[in-house]
C-alpha positions in Angstrom: -41.1 -23.4 -8.0 -41.2 -22.5 -4.4 -40.1 -19.2 -3.0 -37.6 -20.9 -0.8 -35.5 -22.3 -3.7 -34.3 -18.9 -5.0 -33.5 -17.8 -1.4 -31.5 -21.0 -0.8 -29.5 -20.5 -4.0 -28.9 -16.9 -2.9 -27.5 -18.2 0.4 -25.2 -20.5 -1.5 -24.0 -17.7 -3.7 -23.4 -15.4 -0.7 -21.5 -18.1 1.1 -19.4 -18.8 -2.0 -18.7 -15.0 -2.3 -17.6 -14.8 1.3 -15.3 -17.8 0.9 -13.8 -16.5 -2.3 -13.1 -13.1 -0.6 -11.5 -14.9 2.3 -9.3 -16.9 0.0 -8.3 -13.8 -1.9 -7.3 -12.0 1.3 -5.3 -15.0 2.5 -3.5 -15.1 -0.9 -2.6 -11.5 -0.5 -1.4 -12.1 3.1 0.8 -15.1 2.0 2.2 -13.0 -0.9 3.1 -10.2 1.5 4.8 -12.8 3.8 6.6 -14.2 0.8 7.9 -10.7 -0.2 9.3 -10.1 3.3 12.4 -12.3 3.0 13.2 -11.0 -0.5 13.9 -7.3 0.2 16.6 -7.1 -2.4 14.3 -8.0 -5.3 10.7 -7.5 -4.2 9.0 -4.5 -5.8 5.5 -3.2 -6.5 4.9 -1.6 -9.9 1.6 -0.1 -11.2 -0.2 -2.1 -13.9 -0.9 -0.1 -17.0 -4.3 0.2 -18.6 -7.7 1.6 -17.7 -9.0 -1.8 -16.8 -6.5 -2.2 -14.0 -7.9 0.6 -11.8 -5.1 0.9 -9.3 -3.9 -2.7 -9.3 -0.2 -3.3 -9.0 2.1 -6.2 -9.6 4.4 -7.7 -7.0 7.6 -8.8 -8.6 10.4 -10.7 -6.9 13.2 -13.1 -7.6 13.3 -16.3 -5.7 15.8 -19.1 -6.5 17.0 -17.0 -9.4 13.6 -17.0 -11.1 11.4 -13.9 -11.7 8.0 -14.3 -10.2 5.0 -11.9 -10.2 1.4 -11.6 -9.1 -1.3 -9.1 -9.6 -2.3 -7.3 -6.4 -5.7 -5.6 -6.2 -5.9 -2.1 -4.8 -7.7 -3.2 -1.7 -4.7 -5.4 -0.6 -1.9 -2.9 -1.2 -1.8 -1.9 2.5 -0.4 -5.4 3.2 2.6 -4.6 1.1 3.8 -1.4 2.9 7.2 -3.2 3.4 7.7 -3.6 -0.3 9.3 -0.8 -2.3 7.2 0.9 -4.9 8.6 1.7 -8.3 6.7 4.0 -10.7 8.3 2.3 -13.7 6.0 0.3 -15.9 5.4 -3.3 -14.9 6.7 -4.2 -18.4 10.2 -3.6 -17.1 10.0 -6.9 -15.2 9.8 -10.2 -16.9 6.5 -12.0 -16.4 6.6 -15.8 -16.5 3.6 -17.7 -18.0 1.3 -18.7 -15.1 1.9 -22.4 -15.9 5.6 -21.9 -16.0 5.5 -19.9 -12.8 3.6 -22.7 -11.0 6.3 -25.1 -12.2 9.1 -22.8 -11.0 7.5 -22.5 -7.6 7.0 -26.3 -7.3 10.6 -26.9 -8.3 11.9 -24.3 -5.8 9.8 -25.8 -3.0 11.2 -29.3 -3.8 14.8 -27.8 -3.7 14.1 -26.1 -0.4 12.6 -29.3 1.1 15.6 -31.3 -0.1 18.0 -28.7 1.4 16.1 -29.0 4.7 16.5 -32.8 4.7 20.2 -32.8 3.6 21.5 -29.9 5.8 20.6 -31.5 9.2 22.2 -34.7 8.2 25.4 -32.9 7.1 25.5 -30.7 10.3 25.0 -33.6 12.8 27.4 -36.3 13.7 26.9 -39.9 12.8 24.3 -41.6 15.0 22.6 -38.4 16.1 19.0 -37.9 15.1 18.0 -34.5 13.6 16.6 -31.9 15.8 12.9 -32.0 16.5 10.7 -29.1 15.5 9.3 -26.7 18.2 6.5 -28.3 20.1 7.9 -31.8 19.9 7.6 -34.7 17.4 
């Protein structure tokens, strides 16, 4: 086996690690953004257990459903706008990940339908709905 092969595989592994880190950071940024319009329900709680090492859980209610995500310690600074509660994370219901994904998809569909129906109800007959910023 040539000496270049292990080096090439290491480059692939390093690139994968960078992309995974970028995706994790973007996930945290999107969750921080999602928490911003939910100030009445968004809360950070510490995760119990020695294996959690400073991780917290973001809990919020959207569309009447309890949702939550694990937030690693390195991303907590993005959540400065979210209140912290020292109570156990067990005080907030945690949906099954599969169920949570289904809840989110359902909520997105409802919001999308609302966006389609509302402009039609607000406009008069024969008018086209407003175009998004930047044109059609």
